[in-house]
C-alpha positions as CSV (number, residue, x, y, z in Angstrom):
1,X,-67.6,-14.0,47.9
2,X,-67.1,-12.3,51.3
3,X,-64.4,-9.8,51.8
4,X,-62.7,-8.7,54.9
5,X,-63.3,-5.0,55.1
6,X,-61.6,-3.9,58.3
7,X,-58.2,-2.2,58.2
8,X,-56.8,-4.1,61.1
9,X,-53.1,-4.7,60.8
10,X,-51.8,-8.0,62.2
11,X,-49.4,-7.3,65.0
12,X,-46.6,-9.6,65.9
13,X,-46.7,-10.3,69.6
14,X,-43.5,-11.2,71.3
15,X,-43.4,-14.4,73.4
16,X,-43.4,-13.7,77.1
17,X,-40.1,-14.2,78.9
18,X,-40.1,-17.7,80.4
19,X,-41.1,-17.6,84.1
20,X,-40.0,-21.2,84.9
21,X,-36.3,-21.5,84.3
22,X,-35.9,-24.6,86.6
23,X,-34.8,-27.5,84.4
24,X,-36.1,-30.9,85.4
25,X,-34.1,-33.0,87.8
26,X,-33.1,-35.8,85.3
27,X,-31.7,-33.2,82.8
28,X,-29.7,-31.5,85.5
29,X,-28.4,-34.9,86.8
30,X,-27.3,-36.0,83.4
31,X,-25.4,-32.8,82.7
32,X,-23.9,-32.7,86.2
33,X,-22.6,-36.2,85.6
34,X,-21.0,-35.1,82.3
35,X,-19.4,-32.1,84.0
36,X,-18.1,-34.3,86.8
37,X,-16.6,-36.7,84.3
38,X,-14.9,-33.8,82.5
39,X,-13.4,-32.8,85.8
40,X,-11.8,-36.3,86.1
41,X,-14.4,-37.4,88.6
42,X,-13.0,-35.8,91.8
43,X,-14.2,-37.0,95.1
44,X,-16.4,-34.6,97.1
45,X,-18.2,-31.4,96.3
46,X,-20.9,-32.8,93.9
47,X,-22.8,-29.5,94.3
48,X,-20.2,-27.8,92.1
49,X,-21.3,-29.8,89.1
50,X,-25.0,-29.7,90.0
51,X,-25.1,-25.9,90.4
52,X,-23.1,-25.4,87.2
53,X,-25.4,-27.8,85.3
54,X,-28.5,-25.8,86.6
55,X,-26.9,-22.6,85.5
56,X,-25.9,-23.8,82.1
57,X,-29.4,-25.2,81.4
58,X,-31.1,-21.9,82.5
59,X,-28.8,-19.9,80.3
60,X,-29.5,-22.3,77.4
61,X,-33.3,-21.8,77.9
62,X,-32.9,-18.0,77.9
63,X,-30.8,-18.2,74.7
64,X,-33.5,-20.2,73.0
65,X,-36.2,-17.8,74.1
66,X,-34.1,-14.8,73.0
67,X,-33.6,-16.2,69.5
68,X,-37.3,-16.9,69.2
69,X,-38.3,-13.3,69.4
């Protein structure tokens, strides 16, 4: 039987912080639509819901990353 004779300790490496926090277009569109619906579907300013959806998805990705370390 072979034995491992080195005293190397296993080190836990932390996952690198995500570098791409840009959610895909379809995911942003789906959430933006939900947000728009929750705001009673007002006319105009669709960028409000789009930017909010992007922001919420990025924050969600960071929370998932943070809880994985």
